[in-house]
N, C-alpha and C positions, 0 to 999 in steps of 0.2 A: 714332641713335648712342648705343651706350653710352657709360656715367659712370660715376664714381666718389663714392660716396655716402658713404662714412665710411673714414675712417683708422683702426683699431683697433690698441691697441696693451697690453701689462701684463705685468709683469714676474713670474715664479714666487713663488709662497706656498706654504705648508702647508695644508693643509685636511685636517679629520675626516672619514673615511671606513670606513663597516664594521669599527669598534673599532681602523682604523691611521691613518695621516697619509700621507697624497698630497702629494707637490711637483710642481707644474703650473702650467704659463704659460696652460693656457685659458682665463681669463679676461681679458678683452681689452676694452677702453674705448673711445670715440671720442676721438681727437685733435682739437681744436681750431685750426685754421689750417697753415700748411704743416707735413712731415711730412718730414724726410730719409730717403731708404729708402738704405743699406750693403749690400755685396755680401752680408754674412752677414745683415743682420738690420734693422727699421727703427728711427729712434731711438728709447729709453724702451721696446723690446721684448725678450722674453726667452722660452725655452723650459724648462721646469722636467725632461725626457726629451729628451737632444739624440740618443739613438741612436735615438730614432723619429719626433723633430721637429727641424726646424732643420736648419743646413748649407747650403752653396751650393745643393744642389740641393732644399732646401723651406724658402729665406727668406724667402717671402711666401704665406700662404692667402687663398685667394678665393672668397667664397660671394656668392651671386646673393638680391635681393630676389625675385626670382622663387619662390624655392625657401624665403624667408620664409614666403610667401604660402600655400605649397603645407602647409606645416606648421604654421600658423596654424588651416586648416581641418581638417587629420588632427586635432590634439592641440584644437582649440578653446579656444583660447589668444591673449589680444592683448596682450600682456605683453613682448611680444617686443622687445628694443633691439638696435642694431648690436651687433655682436662674441658675440653669443649664442651662434655655433657655433664660438668662438676662432678666427674668422677675423680677417685683418689688414684685409683691402680687402672691403667690403661694396660691390656693383656693383650696378647696372642693365643687364641683359643678360649676356653671354658662360654662356650656359646651358651645361650641362654634356654635353647631344646636340648642341651646335653649335660648341663648342671644340675644339681638337686638340693631340695632344702636339708639341709642336714650333712651335705657333705663337708668335709674338713680337706685343708689344703694349707703345706707346707710351702712358706716362701722365704729365703733367705734363714734367718734366724726365728720367724715369725711363724705361727699356727693360728688359722682361721677355721669359721664355721659358717657357711651360709644360712642366714635367717629369714628373708623374704625379697620378695622383686623390689625394685625402686617405686617408691612411693609416688603416685602421681602428683607433679607439681608445676605450675605456672612457669616456676624462676628458669627451670631448662629451656623453656622457648625463649623467655628474656634474653637469657644468654647465648642460646642461638641467632635469636634473629626470626625467630618462627611462631608464632603465637600458637599454633596447633599441634606444635611438638610433641606434648604432653599426648591429645590423642593417639599421635601417630606410633609412639612408642607400645602402644598399647596395640593396636591395630595390627601392625606387622611384627607382633610377637617377639620385639627387641628392646625388654625393660632396663637390662642391666638388674645387678643386685647387690646387696647390703651382706656383708660377714661382720660376725663378732671375734674380737680377738681373743684366742683361747691361751696361746704364749705369747708375751710379749718378744721383741726383740728389731734387729736391725735388717732392712728391705733396702735393694736398690734395684734400677734398669738392670736388664739383662740376667736377674734371679729365673733360675729355673723352676716351675710349679708343679708339685708332687699332690697327689691326692694320696692322701692317708686314712680317709674313713671314708664311707659311703653311706648317704642318709637313708634312715629305712622309710620305704614305702615307695622309692625313688618316681617321686612328684618334680617335674622339672620345674624349674623356673619360671619360663615361660607359661606351663600350663598352669601353674599357682596364679600367676600375675592372669589368667584368663579367667580361672574360678573368683576370682573375685570381681571382675569390671566386665568381660563379656558374656552376653544371654547362652542358654542353654547350659545351665551348671547341671554337670552330675552331682546325686546328691551322694553314691558310693567315694566321689572324688572329695566331695568338703569333711566325710567322717575320716579318708585317709590323711587328709592333712592336719585334722583334729588330732590323729596318734604319733604326728610328729614332733618330741621334745623340741628340737632346735627349732621350729617356726615359732617367731615373735608374737608377745601375748596381744598385741594391737590385732595383729591379722589372724589370730585364733580367734579373738573375739569378733570379728567381722565375719567369722567361719560359721561360729556357734549361730548368730544371727539369720544369716542364711539358710542355715540348715532346717531352725526353729520353723524359719517362712516355708520351706520346702517340705515340712515334714504337716505342715498343714495346723501348727499349734500357735500361729497367729492368729486367731483369729475375731480378733476386735472387730466389733461394727464400726467403718468410718476411718480402720485403719490402712496404713499403705498395703498391709494383708489382702485385705478383703475389699476398698475403695467405698467411696460414701455409697449413701443408700438410695442417694437421687444424684443425676449431673446437674450443675449450677443451679439456681433459685427456684422454689417454687413460692406459688403464694399459700397462706396460712391465716387462717381468722383467730383475731385476739376474742379469745372465750371469753376470759375475766381477769380483771384488774384489781388486786388486794395489799392494798399499804399496809406493810410490816413495821415500819416505824417510821419518823418524820421524813427520813429520806431513803428508804428502799421501798420499794414494789416489786409483788410477785407476778409475774405474767403469766398465764396459761392460753396457749396457742393449739389450736385444732386445724384440721383439715375443713375447706369451707363446705362440703359435701358431708361431714361427719363421719367418716368413712377412716378405719383407724390408720396412726401413721405408724411407719417403718420400726422396729427395735431399735432403741440405744444403749447404752447403757452408762450408767449412774457416774460421771466424773468426766463424760463428755462435754463439748459444748456447741452450742450454734451460733450462726453467723448471720447478723438482721440487713437485710439493707430496706431504711427505713423512709418512703417517698414523702414530700409532700414537706420535709424540715427546712433542707436546703439543696441547691443545685450545685456538683450532680448530688443524684441521693447517697446518703451515708451509710457508710457500712460499718458494722460494730460485732463485736463478739462476745457470748456471754456463756455462761457454765450453766448447765442443767444442775438445780437445787433438790431436784426430787427426780426418783426412779420412774423412769416414762412408762406412762398407764394407760386403758380405755381412754382417759382423757383428756389425752394427749402429752405435750411437754411442757414444763415450765420453769423458767429463768426468773432468778431475783435479782434486780439491777438496783446500784446505788446511782443516786443524784447526785454531778457533782458538781461544785460550785460553778460557774460558766460553762456546764458541760452542756450544748445545746440536745444533742442527744439523749444523754442519759437524764437531763428535764424534760422533756418531753414523754421520755417513755414513762417516769414516774410521775409526772405531775399532768399530764395534758390527754396521754392515750386513753381512749377507750372502748370498752368492747363492741365488737363488733369491725372493729378495723382491719386492713387487710395489711401484712407486714409480708415481704420477699425473703425466704427464709433457705439457707443453705444446709444441707444435709448434717444430722449429728457428724463431730468429727473428735481424734483426740484419743490417745492412749494412755493418757492418765485415770486409768478404769481399776478398781479394785481385782486383785488378782486373786487365782482360786487359792486354799491352803487352809490349815487349819490353826496356824501359830496366829499371836496377838496381832494387833491392829492399832496402830497410831495414827489420829487422826487430829494434824495440826492446821491451826488455820489464823490469820489476824485479818481482822475488820472484816469489811465482804468476800474476801478469798474464803469465808468457811462454805460458800455456794458447795462448791463439786464433793467436798468433803461429807456436806450434810448428805448429798445426794447418794454417797457411799453407805452413810450411817441408815438412810433408809432402807437400801439393797441388805444392807445386814440385818435388819431388823423383819424385812419382807422374807428373808430367807431362816427366818425365827434360828440366827446363827449362835451357836453356843463357843463362838470363839470369845478370847480377850480384848476388848475394847476401850481404849481409852480416848477420850473425847480431851482437848486441850485447845482454848480458844484465849485471844486476847482481843482486847476492846476498850474504848475511852472509857464507857460506864453504860450504864441498861438502856440511853437512849440511842447509843447507837451499837446495839446488840440485838441486831433482828433474828427472828426466827430462835429465841435463844428456846422459848417455850416447845416449841416444835422437837428442837434436840432433845431438848429434858424426857419429852414424851416418850420418844424416840428410847434412849437410853434405859427408861425404865421398862421396856419391852424387852430386854436383852438382859441375858442371866450372870454377867461378868461383864462388867462396866468400872469403866474410872471418869472421873469428871473433874477436870481443872481451868475454872477461868480466871482469867487477870482483866483487872479494871486498873486502869494507868489516870484516869482524871475521875473517882468517884467519893461520895463519901464515903465516912465506915459504916452510916447507915445501909448506903446503896449496896456495899460490897456483901454486907452481912445477909440483908436479902435474898441475894442471889448468890451466896457462896462463894464469891469472889476474893482472889487473892489479890493484895495492893501492886499496882508496879505493872511495869510492860511485861511482857512474855520473852526472856532475854536466855541467851546461851545457856548462864549459870543456873537462872530459875529452870531452865528444862532439863540439864542434869540433874539438880538436887531432884527432881520428883521420881529418880531411879525407875526408869521405865524400862521393861524388858529389853536385854539386849538381841533375843531372837525374833525380834517383833519387826514388822512391814512398816514402812510408815508414809505417810502421803501428807505432803505441804504443800500450803497455799497462802497468799499472802504479799505483800511488796516484796521485791528481787531482795533487799539487805535482810528482810525478816527472812526469807527462805535459806540465805547465804549461812545465818546465823544458827537457823536449826538445823542445816546441813553438819555445822559443825561441832551442834552439841550433840547432835544423832549420835555420829561417827565416835564422838570421846565418850559417849555414854557406851560404845561397845556395838551399835549397830552396823551390820553390814552397809557399807555403801550401795551395793549393787541393790539393797533392798528398802534404799530412800527413793521417795518420788517425789516431783515438783511439777507445779502447775503456775505459768506467769502469762497472763493475759495481754502483758506488754510486749513490744517488740521483742523477738528473743535473741540472748546477745550474740555477737558478730562473732562470724569463725571468717578473720582476715590475714591469713600468714604471712608473715614480715613488711606488713605493712606500717608506719611509722607516722606518728604525729595524725593520728586518725581524728574527724570531729566527733566532740564530745555533745555536741547540742542537739534540738529536738528534731526530727524532721520536718521537710518544708518543702514547698513546690520545688522545681528545679531552677535556678538562677537563667535570664535571659528570654527571649520570646517564646511563646507558647508552641507547641508542636501541633502537630498537623494529623497526626495517625489515631488511632485506636484509642479510647479512654483506658488508663492503666489503674487500678484501685489498690492501694496496699491496704489492709485491712486492719490489720493491729496498729499500725502507725495513722492513721487517718486521712492518708493521701490519697487524691484523685486527681490522676494529668493525664493529659492525650500524648502519645508517644513520642518522642522529637522525632526529626530525620535524622538526626545525628548519630541516634544513639545504636550500637551494633545490637544490645540485649537487653535484657528487661534488667538484669543486671547493671547493666551501666545506667541504666537511670534510677533504680532504690541508690547507689551510689551517688547520683548527683543530686539527689532529694534528702542524703544521708539518712537515709533507710537501714539500717542495720542489717545487714546482708553475711549470709556465710557460705564461702566457695572455697576451694583449693585448686582445681586444674582450669576451670575457665575454659573449658574443650568439653563438656561432656561427659566427662568417663567418670569423674571418683564418688559421683553421686549427692559431695557434700550440700550442694544449693539445692535439694531437693524440696521442693516448697508447695504447698495445698494448692491446690487452682481451685478456686471456691466456684467460678463461672468462667464462658469463654474459649475462646482457641486459639494456638498458639503454632505456630511454625517455628523450625529449628535449623539451626545454622550454625556450624556442622552439625548434623544429624546425630544423637547421642549413640553412641557405640551398644550400649543396653537402655532401651528406653525406658523411662519411670512408668508405675501404677497409674492408672486409670485416676483420673481426678488430681495428678502429680504432676507438678513443671521441673525440670532441670534451667532454671533463670538463666544460667550463665549463658547457655547458647539459644533462648527462646526469645520470639519474636512475637507481638501479640496479633492475632490474625481478625481478631473481635475484641471488643469490649471485655476487658477479663478484671478479675479478684483475685487477689493471692491474699492469702493469708501470713502479712508480713508486715 
């Protein structure tokens, strides 16, 4: 009969790691005597990163002595003590290929339910002293698993483990882990997993996304489901430059030979490499501001003070010029449906939602459309007449514009309200709660609008945002992270291929000392997103706009074409990344 060998607990602490500090609770040590198991924790235990660990669905982590013996042989080590893998319960039995999601077990006075496999996390490798361990746990099919506490009570080493219920579907922990992290997924097993009530909400969400992609419903051009329309950059001709205001110009791009360009979706963006401005040639991204048609792609660019690239595009660019352009990308696109649509923007953030308005007008949509925009005044409200013309062509529309620095007469002419578009003002508009919202503007503005829309009753899953600056970091457990702007790395210049972080405006040779593109991004304070750091979890998946990469270690499940796992990627040629 399976038995409990050790109960292990430990409170979070700060640990030095790669020149920084990690706040982690992965250091667990055996408890002598009984330990009280509560709904969220064992007494004396804690988690440093509660987004990835802990909580009701991940209250207790289990690992087996059989896997300890496997890793002792694999690494040739004889120094592994209980708690070495960050587990709360070290057990004899309950192997990952036998235990199923939804199984229930009684140990001592407490009862537990299996909810998910272990989360792949770099900290288990940090504790073990082997950075590659997160990938090995998956590839060797020995992840361990989490349980929730069904009934609280005392447990202690030596207790027998009795199965009290069997999970529906008989989907083992090892098979569940493989469904998320390994290639060759079976859609039938994904559906089976989604039918298990005990499976944690986070894993259910991931499986729904995978099933959507497997069913072929993720068909957005330039998304991860389909890949970009072309690889790398191609030359496009500037067909037209139209001043829209004192600071904004619209630029129409066409193929040099006049052939039609591949289809793109309204709301997507183009990435431009502009030769002749600086060396190396700068790379910037701009959203489409009109539905792509036979005339080509249109972007609208605001010239920023001291903006070398935006100043060139808005003031000095002329028709006939050639720009290098990466294929349209992005999932910030108008979803199919019949319900109300909220198009909310501030400043130049109106461009992607304006292209959505174009799409609605082209379809002659009878959906209820709300156009809500904030600007300083009419001089800084480009494309306003175009938006009004489109709104007038649709049968069910609402327009609300806010001017924060305009005269009363200017507001009267534009039918604009006074002041900034704020959370309270959006709530006061009484937007329909069953709407789908698309929001673009500065990060703080989008955060305010998300809170307002949620307060107004809009389902958070139907609130979509687009940010053209660097995306927010996902750096689990790191403390005292830099908040300064991205910069070139400190020290001598590297000798490797040129790496360009397009959103951050940084280009630098790959250093000889960096093991991955992720490490270079961190050295430049470019916001990065990662978790396992071994090519397993795909948190670090980033659009690869151009160039070739190599992997070390090779990822267990390679990303789609046009994407890169930066945590284990190195440049094989000059590369451009959308980060």
